[in-house]
C-alpha positions in Angstrom: 124.8 97.2 27.8 122.4 100.0 28.8 121.4 100.3 32.4 117.7 99.4 32.9 117.3 97.7 29.5 115.7 94.7 31.3 113.2 96.9 33.2 111.6 97.9 29.9 110.9 94.3 28.9 108.4 91.7 29.9 108.4 88.0 29.4 110.7 85.3 30.5 113.5 86.9 32.5 115.9 84.2 31.6 115.5 85.0 27.9 115.8 88.8 28.3 118.8 88.3 30.6 120.5 86.0 28.2 120.1 88.4 25.3 121.1 91.4 27.3 124.2 89.8 28.7 125.5 88.1 25.6 128.9 89.7 25.0 129.1 88.4 21.4 126.2 90.7 20.3 126.4 94.4 19.7 124.2 96.8 21.6 122.1 97.2 18.4 121.7 93.5 18.0 120.7 93.0 21.6 118.1 95.8 21.3 116.7 94.4 18.1 116.4 90.8 19.5 114.6 92.2 22.6 112.2 94.2 20.3 111.5 91.1 18.2 110.9 89.0 21.4 108.5 91.7 22.7 106.7 91.8 19.4 106.2 88.0 19.4 104.9 88.2 23.0 102.4 91.0 22.1 101.2 89.1 19.0 100.7 85.9 21.1 98.9 87.8 23.8 96.6 89.5 21.3 95.7 86.1 19.8 95.1 84.6 23.2 92.7 87.4 24.3 89.3 87.2 22.5 88.2 90.5 21.0 84.9 92.0 22.2 83.1 91.2 18.9 84.2 87.5 19.1 82.9 86.9 22.6 79.6 84.9 22.9 
């Protein structure tokens, strides 16, 4: 596990900690899961925030 990997991520700390500390995953698998999790969070945040042209 890389030092500081959790500091780079946002979101539910329990989720990122569980992924980062799972000994059954390779480092590459952990990094990939954390990237996917971050992408889902970004996508959801973008959908939750109205765009300027959509505001009334």
